[in-house]
C-alpha positions in Angstrom: 108.8 53.3 69.5 107.1 50.6 71.6 109.4 47.8 72.5 107.7 44.6 71.2 110.4 42.5 72.8 109.1 43.0 76.3 105.5 43.3 77.3 103.6 42.6 80.5 100.0 43.2 81.5 98.9 42.6 85.1 95.5 43.0 86.7 95.1 43.1 90.5 94.4 45.2 93.5 96.7 48.0 94.7 98.1 46.6 98.0 100.4 49.5 99.2 100.7 53.2 99.2 103.0 55.0 96.7 106.6 55.4 97.7 109.1 57.7 95.9 111.6 55.7 93.9 113.8 58.0 91.9 113.9 61.1 89.6 115.1 61.4 86.0 115.5 64.9 84.4 112.9 66.3 86.8 110.4 63.4 86.3 109.5 61.6 89.5 109.0 57.9 89.6 107.1 56.0 92.3 106.7 52.4 93.4 103.7 50.5 94.7 102.6 46.9 94.8 99.8 45.1 93.1 98.4 41.8 94.3 97.4 39.4 91.5 95.2 36.4 92.3 95.9 33.0 90.8 93.4 30.3 90.2 94.8 28.6 93.3 94.7 30.2 96.8 98.1 31.7 96.2 98.6 35.3 95.0 101.6 37.2 93.5 102.7 40.5 95.0 104.5 42.4 92.2 106.3 45.8 92.4 105.2 48.5 89.9 107.2 51.6 89.0 105.3 54.4 87.5 106.0 58.0 86.4 104.1 60.8 88.1 103.0 61.8 84.6 101.2 58.5 83.9 98.8 58.5 86.8 97.3 60.7 89.4 98.5 59.3 92.7 95.4 60.5 94.5 93.1 58.5 92.2 94.5 55.1 93.4 93.6 53.8 96.8 94.7 50.6 98.4 92.2 48.0 97.2 91.6 49.6 93.8 91.5 47.3 90.8 94.1 48.3 88.2 95.2 47.0 84.9 98.9 47.8 84.3 100.6 47.5 80.9 104.4 48.0 80.4 107.7 46.2 80.5 109.7 44.1 83.0 112.7 46.1 83.9 115.8 45.0 85.8 118.6 46.8 87.7 121.4 46.0 90.1 121.2 47.0 93.7 124.1 46.5 96.1 123.1 44.6 99.2 125.5 45.3 102.1 124.6 42.1 104.0 125.4 39.9 101.0 128.3 42.2 99.8 127.2 41.8 96.2 124.9 43.2 93.6 121.4 41.8 93.5 119.2 41.7 90.4 116.0 43.7 91.1 112.9 43.3 88.9 110.0 45.7 88.6 107.0 46.2 86.3 107.7 49.5 84.6 104.2 51.0 83.8 103.4 52.5 80.5 99.7 52.6 81.0 97.5 52.2 84.1 93.7 51.8 83.9 91.4 51.8 86.9 88.7 49.1 86.6 85.7 48.0 88.6 85.7 44.5 89.9 83.2 43.5 87.2 85.3 44.9 84.4 88.3 43.0 85.8 86.7 39.6 85.1 87.3 40.1 81.3 91.1 40.7 81.5 94.0 38.2 81.6 95.4 38.9 85.1 99.0 38.2 84.3 100.4 38.1 80.8 104.0 38.2 79.7 105.8 38.1 76.4 109.6 38.3 76.0 111.9 38.1 73.1 115.5 37.8 74.1 118.8 36.0 74.3 120.0 33.3 76.7 122.9 34.9 78.6 123.9 32.1 81.0 123.9 28.4 80.6 120.4 27.1 81.6 120.2 25.0 84.7 118.2 21.9 84.3 117.2 19.8 87.3 114.5 17.5 88.7 112.6 17.8 92.0 112.6 15.0 94.6 109.1 14.2 93.2 110.6 13.9 89.6 109.2 17.1 88.2 111.6 18.7 85.6 112.6 22.4 86.0 115.0 24.7 84.1 116.2 28.1 85.0 117.0 30.5 82.1 118.4 34.0 82.4 117.1 36.0 79.4 118.7 39.3 78.2 116.0 41.5 76.5 117.2 44.5 74.5 115.7 47.9 74.9 116.4 51.4 73.7 119.7 53.2 74.1 121.8 50.0 74.0 120.4 48.8 77.3 119.2 45.3 78.3 117.0 43.9 81.0 118.0 40.6 82.5 115.0 38.5 83.4 115.0 35.2 85.2 112.6 32.6 83.7 111.6 29.2 85.0 110.2 26.4 82.8 108.6 23.1 83.7 108.1 19.7 82.1 108.6 19.6 78.3 109.5 23.3 78.4 112.2 22.5 80.9 113.8 19.8 78.8 113.7 22.1 75.8 115.2 25.0 77.7 117.9 22.8 79.2 119.3 22.2 75.7 119.6 25.9 74.8 123.0 27.4 74.4 124.3 30.8 75.5 123.4 33.4 72.8 120.3 31.5 71.6 117.4 33.8 70.6 114.1 32.6 72.1 110.6 34.0 72.7 108.7 33.1 75.8 105.1 33.6 77.0 104.0 33.2 80.6 103.3 35.2 83.8 105.4 37.0 86.3 105.4 35.5 89.8 106.7 36.3 93.2 108.3 33.5 95.4 109.1 33.8 99.1 112.3 32.1 100.4 114.6 32.2 103.4 118.2 33.6 103.2 120.5 32.3 105.9 123.6 34.4 106.6 127.0 33.3 108.1 126.1 34.6 111.5 123.0 32.3 111.6 120.4 35.1 110.9 117.6 34.0 108.7 115.8 36.6 106.6 112.6 36.3 104.6 113.1 37.5 101.0 111.1 37.5 97.8 112.3 36.5 94.3 110.6 37.5 91.0 110.7 35.4 87.8 108.7 34.6 84.7 106.9 31.3 84.8 107.0 30.0 81.2 103.9 28.5 79.6 105.3 28.5 76.1 108.7 28.8 74.6 109.7 29.2 71.0 113.1 29.1 69.2 113.3 29.3 65.4 110.4 27.5 63.8 109.7 25.2 66.8 107.1 25.6 69.5 106.9 23.9 72.8 103.8 24.2 75.0 103.7 23.4 78.7 102.4 19.9 79.4 
């Protein structure tokens, strides 16, 4: 049965070759990256995991336009340098459609819907320029008693609303998945460029109330 608690659709250009990810019961899974253009000059580079049974690897070249529908999945990966587990996000593809550039104009390039539970106390803050931000970690249930843990970031009115949520609250969010580059400084002074993935919230709903981004 399709999981209606977790859906993502992304449209962009294939920006990397396929790399083997893992195998489950003889089924191979591969990872590649899709570059998604925003209205600004910035683009998001998102990892996609896909079964070899979903798509012919030879049919997708770097630069191809693709529309990927699926779910946001999370897993923990132990990072030796940090000596701790790191939450890794990926777009788990259920369907992949190859489009022409003209067809791509009619598709929302980055569309996310999640229905889950607040699993950590939200962190509300303001930037030096006075903009309000709230970080929310959402646990979204899926089959076989598993859950995906998805970081979300809200702004403005949505941030104030999210900042008042309590652990265990059931919320629904709409938005887009984004990539964000940052620098990690280690104790030995080494600085490493890293990428974080999160859902930028445009709308949030809890109970009968709606809040739209200002």
